[in-house]
C-alpha distance (Angstrom), angle and dihedral (degrees) to the residues before:
residue distance angle dihedral
M1 . . .
T2 3.76 . .
I3 3.81 111.2 .
S4 3.79 128.4 169.1
I5 3.77 136.1 -177.3
L6 3.82 128.7 -160.8
A7 3.74 123.5 -172.6
Y8 3.82 145.2 162.0
D9 3.78 120.8 -138.0
E10 3.79 111.4 -153.2
K11 3.78 93.0 -169.0
S12 3.80 94.9 62.0
G13 3.75 98.5 20.9
S14 3.79 89.2 -124.1
Y15 3.81 130.5 143.2
G16 3.78 113.6 -150.9
G17 3.78 139.5 -177.7
A18 3.79 134.9 -177.1
A19 3.80 132.6 -177.4
T20 3.77 141.8 173.5
T21 3.77 136.1 -174.3
G22 3.79 146.7 169.4
S23 3.77 90.8 -111.8
L24 3.81 135.4 63.1
C25 3.83 133.0 -72.6
V26 3.80 100.6 6.1
G27 3.77 91.8 168.8
G28 3.69 94.9 55.1
W29 3.78 93.1 46.8
V30 3.73 103.3 38.0
L31 3.83 116.3 26.6
R32 3.82 127.0 67.7
G33 3.74 135.6 150.1
D34 3.79 153.6 99.5
A35 3.80 136.8 -148.9
E36 3.80 93.4 -94.5
A37 3.83 97.5 50.8
G38 3.79 104.2 26.2
L39 3.78 124.6 -132.4
S40 3.83 139.1 -57.0
A41 3.75 135.3 -166.5
S42 3.80 115.4 -162.2
Q43 3.82 115.7 -176.0
G44 3.83 143.0 134.5
S45 3.76 138.1 115.1
L46 3.89 89.8 -58.1
P47 3.84 102.6 21.2
S48 3.79 121.2 -167.8
T49 3.78 115.0 -142.5
M50 3.83 85.7 -166.1
W51 3.82 89.5 64.5
G52 3.84 87.1 58.8
T53 3.74 95.5 49.7
G54 3.84 94.6 37.3
V55 3.89 94.6 56.6
L56 3.78 90.4 47.7
E57 3.84 92.7 53.7
L58 3.82 89.4 52.4
M59 3.78 93.9 47.1
R60 3.78 90.4 47.8
Q61 3.81 86.4 59.5
G62 3.83 91.6 53.4
V63 3.84 99.3 -96.3
P64 3.80 108.7 146.0
A65 3.82 118.2 -114.5
E66 3.76 96.5 -108.9
E67 3.84 94.0 50.2
A68 3.80 91.6 42.6
V69 3.82 92.8 53.4
A70 3.86 89.9 47.3
Q71 3.77 91.8 52.1
V72 3.83 95.1 48.4
V73 3.74 94.4 45.4
A74 3.78 103.9 41.9
P75 3.83 101.0 72.8
D76 3.86 96.0 41.8
T77 3.81 111.7 103.5
G78 3.79 88.9 -163.2
K79 3.81 94.9 56.8
A80 3.84 93.7 112.5
Q81 3.82 89.2 71.7
R82 3.81 98.7 44.0
Q83 3.80 138.8 78.2
L84 3.76 128.9 -155.0
S85 3.84 135.6 -177.4
A86 3.76 126.9 -176.6
L87 3.76 135.9 -171.0
D88 3.85 115.1 -169.6
P89 3.85 127.3 -150.3
Q90 3.86 89.2 -95.8
G91 3.84 92.0 55.4
R92 3.79 95.6 -106.6
T93 3.84 116.0 143.5
A94 3.77 138.2 -153.2
T95 3.78 137.8 173.8
H96 3.74 146.2 -168.6
T97 3.80 125.8 -162.2
G98 3.79 114.6 -175.2
A99 3.76 119.2 -125.8
E100 3.81 91.1 -120.8
S101 3.76 97.1 48.0
I102 3.85 113.8 137.3
P103 3.79 106.6 -94.2
T104 2.83 137.3 -81.0
A105 3.84 91.0 44.6
G106 3.79 132.6 147.8
A107 3.78 147.9 103.3
R108 3.75 143.0 -107.1
Q109 3.78 128.7 -156.2
A110 3.72 138.0 -166.4
D111 3.82 133.5 164.3
K112 3.88 107.3 -43.0
V113 3.87 93.5 -16.9
I114 3.80 135.1 88.6
V115 3.75 132.9 -175.7
S116 3.84 125.2 -162.3
G117 3.79 132.6 179.7
N118 3.66 146.9 163.1
L119 3.88 134.0 -170.7
L120 3.73 86.9 34.7
S121 3.83 124.1 161.3
S122 3.82 90.2 -127.5
E123 3.81 143.2 -22.9
A124 3.79 87.7 -93.6
V125 3.86 88.8 75.1
L126 3.83 89.3 68.3
D127 3.72 92.5 49.2
A128 3.84 92.6 45.7
C129 3.87 90.6 52.2
L130 3.86 92.5 50.4
D131 3.78 93.3 42.4
G132 3.79 92.6 47.9
F133 3.82 89.7 56.0
L134 3.82 94.4 44.8
A135 3.77 95.4 46.2
S136 3.82 96.3 45.9
T137 3.81 117.2 102.6
A138 3.81 94.0 -170.8
P139 3.80 123.8 110.5
F140 3.79 114.5 -68.6
D141 3.83 98.2 -97.7
Q142 3.82 91.8 47.7
R143 3.83 90.5 48.8
L144 3.80 88.2 60.4
M145 3.80 90.7 53.1
D146 3.83 90.2 45.1
A147 3.84 87.5 57.9
L148 3.79 92.4 54.6
D149 3.78 91.7 48.8
R150 3.83 90.9 51.8
A151 3.77 90.2 49.2
A152 3.82 93.2 50.2
A153 3.81 92.1 45.8
C154 3.84 90.0 52.9
G155 3.79 95.4 59.9
G156 3.77 112.9 -53.9
D157 3.78 122.8 -175.7
S158 3.83 129.2 -37.5
R159 3.83 86.3 -136.8
G160 3.79 91.5 55.8
L161 3.82 122.2 -124.1
L162 3.81 120.6 -67.9
S163 3.74 108.0 168.4
A164 3.82 139.9 25.3
A165 3.79 137.3 179.1
L166 3.84 144.1 -171.1
L167 3.80 127.9 -160.5
V168 3.83 122.3 -175.8
V169 3.81 121.9 173.8
S170 3.82 133.8 171.7
R171 3.82 139.8 157.0
Q172 3.79 91.9 -109.3
A173 3.84 101.5 50.9
A174 3.84 142.5 41.0
P175 3.76 112.9 -96.4
L176 3.78 118.6 -87.5
T177 3.81 109.3 -145.9
L178 3.76 117.5 168.5
R179 3.75 127.6 176.9
I180 3.80 135.4 -175.5
D181 3.79 103.0 -171.2
H182 3.82 104.1 178.7
S183 3.81 123.5 11.2
E184 3.77 141.1 128.9
T185 3.76 87.9 -133.9
P186 3.83 105.7 34.5
L187 3.79 98.4 158.0
R188 3.75 92.9 50.4
D189 3.76 91.4 45.9
L190 3.78 91.0 49.9
R191 3.71 91.7 57.2
A192 3.69 91.0 49.0
L193 3.73 93.1 51.0
H194 3.79 89.4 46.6
G195 3.77 89.3 56.6
H196 3.81 90.9 54.0
A197 3.75 93.7 46.7
T198 3.84 96.6 48.1
G199 3.83 97.6 43.3
G200 3.76 138.8 51.0
A201 3.78 130.1 10.2
Y202 3.78 96.1 -21.1
A203 3.80 93.4 54.0
D204 3.85 90.2 46.7
W205 3.76 90.0 52.8
A206 3.74 94.1 45.5
R207 3.78 91.1 59.0
T208 3.81 90.8 60.3
V209 3.83 99.5 58.4
P210 3.84 128.0 93.8
T211 3.85 119.1 -81.0
L212 3.81 133.2 -173.1
D213 3.77 90.2 -96.8
E214 3.83 93.9 43.7
P215 3.80 105.0 29.8
Y216 3.78 94.7 168.6
L217 3.71 98.8 44.3
A218 3.81 112.1 143.0
D219 3.78 130.6 169.8
P220 3.80 109.9 -136.6
F221 3.78 93.2 -147.1
P222 3.84 119.9 71.3
R223 3.71 118.4 -116.4
I224 3.80 128.5 -141.5
V225 3.79 90.8 -132.2
S226 3.86 114.1 67.0
Q227 3.72 139.5 155.2
């Protein structure tokens, strides 16, 4: 199973994506984005990372998600084996699922949120992922992880899960990009990593670095954590 979710949170002004799969390195393969372009999730049996970056380039120029996906997909002779989701800066969504995607494959959309998956145990996994996000009352980034948990609990992947990732971007904060690339419990490990990244010294330091809205932000006091 590869399943991804992209969403825009109006309350925080954040764009977020999460993904998990039974293979390696789902974050590096699937999720891309920033607060000026939106987000993309490129996956499938033969995924194209160029689809992910290409649709972002178009959306950064103001092309709506649906048109951007159509432009990226149309000329690719391998599109039948690929899947793409997009969320543009206005929160509009679009998706493509190739006709030869490994079943069960498909997508679900609601206001400012889109779920896509392939190699699923059933269509119910898509619904569970979307419902898990919509029903959660947790903070935005945790809602994305709740969605993955619900999807996995609904059926998951006969191979088991091996990797998971979370990407949250906004104009007001440094990017939060977390990846579990090889684990027997990637969803649990992703939550643990999230806890470390959003609390303590690292989180304190991350609040002092430049952002899109404050590109020259600089804390006058040195921090123990640095990059």
